[in-house]
C-alpha positions as CSV (number, residue, x, y, z in Angstrom):
1,X,-214.8,191.9,54.5
2,X,-211.7,190.7,52.6
3,X,-212.2,188.0,50.0
4,X,-210.8,184.5,50.7
5,X,-209.5,181.9,48.4
6,X,-210.9,178.3,48.4
7,X,-208.2,175.9,49.5
8,X,-209.9,173.0,47.8
9,X,-209.8,175.0,44.5
10,X,-206.2,175.9,45.1
11,X,-205.3,172.3,45.7
12,X,-206.9,171.4,42.3
13,X,-205.0,174.3,40.7
14,X,-201.7,173.1,42.0
15,X,-202.4,169.6,41.0
16,X,-203.2,170.6,37.4
17,X,-200.0,172.7,37.3
18,X,-197.9,169.8,38.6
19,X,-199.6,167.1,36.5
20,X,-199.6,169.2,33.3
21,X,-203.3,168.6,32.7
22,X,-206.8,168.1,34.2
23,X,-207.0,164.4,33.5
24,X,-203.9,163.4,35.4
25,X,-204.6,165.9,38.2
26,X,-208.1,164.3,38.6
27,X,-206.5,161.0,39.1
28,X,-204.1,162.3,41.8
29,X,-207.0,164.0,43.6
30,X,-209.4,161.1,43.2
31,X,-211.9,163.5,41.6
32,X,-213.7,163.6,38.2
33,X,-212.3,165.8,35.5
34,X,-215.4,167.9,35.5
35,X,-215.1,168.5,39.3
36,X,-211.5,169.7,38.8
37,X,-212.4,171.9,35.9
38,X,-215.3,173.4,37.9
39,X,-213.0,174.2,40.8
40,X,-210.5,175.9,38.5
41,X,-213.3,178.0,36.9
42,X,-214.6,178.9,40.4
43,X,-211.1,180.1,41.4
44,X,-210.7,182.1,38.2
45,X,-214.1,183.7,38.7
46,X,-213.3,184.6,42.3
47,X,-210.1,186.3,41.3
48,X,-211.4,187.8,38.1
49,X,-208.4,186.6,36.1
50,X,-207.4,183.7,33.8
51,X,-205.0,181.3,35.5
52,X,-204.8,178.7,32.6
53,X,-204.0,179.3,29.0
54,X,-206.3,176.8,27.3
55,X,-205.4,177.8,23.7
56,X,-203.0,174.9,23.1
57,X,-203.5,171.2,23.3
58,X,-202.1,171.0,26.8
59,X,-202.6,173.2,29.9
60,X,-200.2,176.0,30.5
61,X,-200.2,178.7,33.2
62,X,-200.7,182.3,32.4
63,X,-198.4,184.9,33.9
64,X,-200.9,185.4,36.7
65,X,-201.2,181.6,37.2
66,X,-197.4,181.3,37.6
67,X,-197.5,184.1,40.2
68,X,-200.3,182.4,42.1
69,X,-198.6,179.0,42.1
70,X,-196.0,179.9,44.6
71,X,-198.5,181.4,46.9
72,X,-200.8,178.4,46.5
73,X,-198.1,176.0,47.5
74,X,-197.2,177.9,50.6
75,X,-200.9,178.2,51.6
76,X,-201.5,174.5,51.2
77,X,-198.3,173.5,52.9
78,X,-199.2,175.7,55.9
79,X,-202.7,174.4,56.0
80,X,-201.5,170.7,55.9
81,X,-198.8,171.5,58.5
82,X,-201.4,173.0,60.9
83,X,-203.8,170.1,60.5
84,X,-201.0,167.6,60.9
85,X,-199.8,169.3,64.1
86,X,-203.3,169.6,65.6
87,X,-204.6,166.2,64.6
88,X,-201.5,164.1,64.0
89,X,-201.3,162.8,67.5
90,X,-203.7,160.1,66.6
91,X,-201.3,158.8,63.9
92,X,-199.3,156.1,65.8
93,X,-197.5,153.0,64.6
94,X,-195.4,152.2,61.6
95,X,-195.6,152.9,57.9
96,X,-193.2,151.0,55.5
97,X,-191.8,152.9,52.6
98,X,-189.9,151.1,49.8
99,X,-187.5,153.0,47.5
100,X,-184.8,151.8,45.0
101,X,-181.4,152.8,46.3
102,X,-180.6,154.9,43.2
103,X,-183.5,157.4,43.8
104,X,-183.3,157.7,47.6
105,X,-181.4,161.0,47.2
106,X,-182.2,163.8,47.2
107,X,-186.0,163.7,47.8
108,X,-186.5,160.9,50.4
109,X,-184.5,162.4,53.3
110,X,-186.4,165.6,53.0
111,X,-189.7,163.7,53.0
112,X,-188.7,161.6,56.0
113,X,-187.7,164.7,57.9
114,X,-190.9,166.5,57.2
115,X,-193.0,163.4,58.0
116,X,-191.2,163.0,61.4
117,X,-192.0,166.6,62.3
118,X,-195.7,166.4,61.4
119,X,-196.3,162.9,62.7
120,X,-193.9,162.4,65.7
121,X,-195.7,159.3,66.9
122,X,-195.4,157.5,63.5
123,X,-192.3,155.5,62.6
124,X,-191.2,155.1,59.0
125,X,-189.3,152.0,58.1
126,X,-187.4,152.6,54.9
127,X,-186.8,149.5,52.7
128,X,-184.1,150.1,50.0
129,X,-184.2,147.5,47.4
130,X,-184.7,146.9,43.7
131,X,-188.0,147.6,41.9
132,X,-189.1,143.9,41.4
133,X,-188.7,143.1,45.1
134,X,-190.4,146.2,46.2
135,X,-193.4,145.5,44.0
136,X,-193.5,142.0,45.3
137,X,-193.4,143.3,48.9
138,X,-196.2,145.8,48.1
139,X,-198.4,143.1,46.6
140,X,-197.9,141.0,49.7
141,X,-198.9,143.9,51.9
142,X,-195.5,144.3,53.4
143,X,-194.9,147.9,52.1
144,X,-197.5,150.7,52.5
145,X,-195.9,153.0,49.9
146,X,-193.3,152.3,47.3
147,X,-191.4,154.2,44.6
148,X,-190.2,152.2,41.5
149,X,-188.1,152.8,38.4
150,X,-189.8,151.2,35.4
151,X,-190.9,152.0,31.9
152,X,-194.6,152.1,32.6
153,X,-196.6,152.3,35.8
154,X,-199.0,149.4,36.5
155,X,-202.7,150.1,37.2
156,X,-202.9,152.1,40.4
157,X,-199.4,153.6,40.0
158,X,-198.7,157.3,39.4
159,X,-195.8,158.5,37.4
160,X,-193.9,161.3,39.2
161,X,-191.0,162.0,36.9
162,X,-189.2,160.7,33.8
163,X,-185.4,160.6,34.2
164,X,-182.7,159.7,31.7
165,X,-180.6,156.6,32.1
166,X,-176.8,157.3,31.9
167,X,-173.6,155.3,31.5
168,X,-171.3,155.5,34.6
169,X,-167.8,154.4,35.5
170,X,-164.6,155.4,37.1
171,X,-163.5,159.0,36.9
172,X,-161.1,159.2,34.0
173,X,-161.6,155.5,33.4
174,X,-161.1,153.6,30.1
175,X,-163.4,150.6,30.7
176,X,-166.0,152.1,28.4
177,X,-163.5,152.0,25.5
178,X,-163.0,148.2,25.7
179,X,-164.6,145.7,23.4
180,X,-166.3,143.6,24.4
181,X,-167.7,146.2,26.8
182,X,-167.3,145.1,30.4
183,X,-170.6,145.5,32.4
184,X,-171.2,145.3,36.1
185,X,-174.7,144.7,37.4
186,X,-176.7,143.4,40.4
187,X,-178.5,140.2,39.5
188,X,-181.9,141.8,40.0
189,X,-181.3,145.2,38.5
190,X,-184.3,146.2,36.4
191,X,-182.1,148.0,33.8
192,X,-179.9,145.0,33.1
193,X,-181.9,143.3,30.3
194,X,-182.7,146.7,28.7
195,X,-179.0,147.6,28.6
196,X,-178.0,144.3,27.1
197,X,-180.7,144.5,24.4
198,X,-179.7,148.1,23.6
199,X,-176.0,147.0,23.1
200,X,-177.0,144.1,21.0
201,X,-179.2,146.3,18.8
202,X,-176.2,148.7,18.4
203,X,-173.9,145.9,17.5
204,X,-171.6,146.4,20.5
205,X,-170.3,143.2,22.0
206,X,-170.4,143.0,25.8
207,X,-169.4,140.8,28.7
208,X,-170.7,140.6,32.2
209,X,-167.5,141.4,34.1
210,X,-168.9,141.7,37.6
211,X,-172.2,140.5,39.1
212,X,-173.3,140.8,42.7
213,X,-176.3,140.9,45.1
214,X,-174.8,144.0,46.7
215,X,-174.7,147.5,45.2
216,X,-171.4,148.3,47.0
217,X,-169.7,145.4,45.2
218,X,-170.8,146.8,41.9
219,X,-169.6,150.3,42.9
220,X,-166.2,148.8,43.8
221,X,-165.8,147.3,40.4
222,X,-166.7,150.6,38.7
223,X,-164.3,152.7,40.8
224,X,-161.5,150.2,40.0
225,X,-162.3,150.8,36.3
226,X,-163.1,147.2,35.7
227,X,-166.5,147.8,34.1
228,X,-169.3,150.3,33.4
229,X,-172.8,150.4,34.7
230,X,-176.1,152.3,34.2
231,X,-177.9,154.6,36.7
232,X,-180.6,157.2,36.6
233,X,-179.2,160.6,36.0
234,X,-178.3,162.3,39.3
235,X,-177.7,159.1,41.2
236,X,-174.0,158.9,40.7
237,X,-172.1,158.0,43.9
238,X,-169.1,160.1,45.0
239,X,-166.4,158.0,43.4
240,X,-168.3,157.3,40.1
241,X,-169.1,159.6,37.3
242,X,-171.0,159.8,34.0
243,X,-169.0,158.3,31.2
244,X,-168.0,160.9,28.6
245,X,-168.4,158.5,25.7
246,X,-169.3,161.2,23.1
247,X,-171.8,158.8,21.4
248,X,-169.6,155.8,21.4
249,X,-172.1,154.1,23.6
250,X,-175.8,154.0,22.7
251,X,-178.5,156.2,24.2
252,X,-180.5,154.3,26.9
253,X,-183.6,156.4,26.9
254,X,-185.5,157.3,30.1
255,X,-187.1,155.5,33.0
256,X,-190.1,156.6,35.1
257,X,-190.3,157.1,38.8
258,X,-193.7,155.7,39.8
259,X,-195.6,155.9,43.1
260,X,-197.8,153.1,44.5
261,X,-199.9,153.6,47.7
262,X,-201.7,150.7,49.5
263,X,-205.4,151.2,49.8
264,X,-205.6,149.3,53.1
265,X,-203.5,149.1,56.3
266,X,-202.1,152.5,57.5
267,X,-204.3,154.3,55.0
268,X,-204.2,157.8,56.5
269,X,-200.5,157.8,57.4
270,X,-199.6,156.2,54.0
271,X,-201.7,158.8,52.2
272,X,-199.9,161.6,54.1
273,X,-196.5,160.2,53.3
274,X,-197.5,159.8,49.6
275,X,-198.7,163.4,49.5
276,X,-195.4,164.6,50.8
277,X,-193.5,162.5,48.2
278,X,-195.7,164.0,45.4
279,X,-195.1,167.5,46.7
280,X,-191.4,167.0,46.9
281,X,-191.1,165.7,43.3
282,X,-193.4,168.4,42.0
283,X,-191.3,171.1,43.6
284,X,-188.1,169.9,41.8
């Protein structure tokens, strides 16, 4: 009889590989560290090979582990898809997902497409807004799942990725060369105070040249070369590009993409949606 791999152990293996360690993976899986370690050991014993290189401080995959990872993802995705198709008919209603506008692409459309395929009777309402408002809606129970961009995740949040912040402006523009530096920001942008403090620390004078409630208004000011702005890397709209300042503007560091999932309400559906978001970010 052919041997079979334990899907539970494979799920722990993938979680450790994605999280970069047993501790964070245990948090994602809602298991103890010892349980995750035991599942990894059981998987290695069953295969007769080492999957993890434990010589260093962190956890790294061996060559065999790297080879298994691709197979494991496909096996788990197929398992989850089959279960969703066979049991997902009971998932009916609405789940509300909140995402800041600058990180909607490219991950969220793929997640929504997959969720709609697996749970055809569930409706996802996407709320695109700034982080502070999304956290307020989440605390009030008006969002089931939210993503945020912030320096540190609050208790209960999970960090999915760390992304650099970049200066953006008009293609071939000169606004970044002006002093005081003209800035354009939404009133509630979470990066606004950080950018101002960074410029102050660098001794660069600035002026708020454009303010608005609407992202489109800010983008219009940028494309007209009236000001510069800050975005997460990879979120530049079509008519706006990264400023080639060559060090004339200060480095802004990084921000974290954090995930929060409500413990009540549409628990199963929210959990399934959150799992797809984690998988999408882990695959990038």
